[in-house]
N, C-alpha and C positions, 0 to 999 in steps of 0.2 A: 204405702203400698204402690207398687208400680202399676201403671195403667193397663199393662197387658194381663194383669191378674184381677182386675176389677170385673165383677159380674154385674154388668150394667142393668140387666133385667132385675136382679135382686135389689140393687140400689134404687132403681126407678120405682119398683113396687112399694118399698117401704117409705121412700121419700114422699110419694103420692099419698100413701096412707097417713103419714104424719101431717101432711098439709091439708088433708080433707076431713079431719076429725076435730070436734070440739072437746073431746075427752082428753084431758091433759095426760092421764096415765097411759093411754094408748099412743098418744103423740110421742111421749118420752120413750116408750118401749120401741116404737118404730125407728126413732132417731138413734137409739142405743144400738140397734141392730146394724144400721147403716154405718154409724161411727166406728163400731168395732170391726166391721168388714173392711172399711177404708183405713183402719188403724190410726184414726185421729183421736180416739179416746181409748183408755185402757179397758180390757175385758175383765171387769171385776164382778159383774152380775148386778151392779147397782145401776138401775135404769133412771134414777132420780137425777137427771141431768140439769145442771145450772143453765141459766139463759145463755151465758157465754159458750158453754159446751154445745148447746143446741145450735147456736149461730155458726160455730165452727164446723159442726157436722153438715149443716145445710150448705155452707159455702164449699166444703170439700166435695159433697155429693154433686152439686151443680157443676163444679169444675170437672169431676170425673165423667159426668155425662155429656160434657161439652156444651153446656147451656151457658149462653152469654148472660151476664147479669149487669144491672145498671152500673156503669162506671168501669166495666171490664175493658181491657185493651186488646182482647183477642180478635 
């Protein structure tokens, strides 16, 4: 997904939701929403994301939001 089509409010809302819950099901659901919005995971309806998929979504979301992460060169 190109940056001009990213709804940063949506991404931020669900990323924050995923990072602030201890409920694994809610975390995966929130990351699924972000991941499908950013088109980094397929929209299959399966919210049971693997750890690798979760990491991929979090990385894509932080990049889309312009957040610098440890080790980034931006």
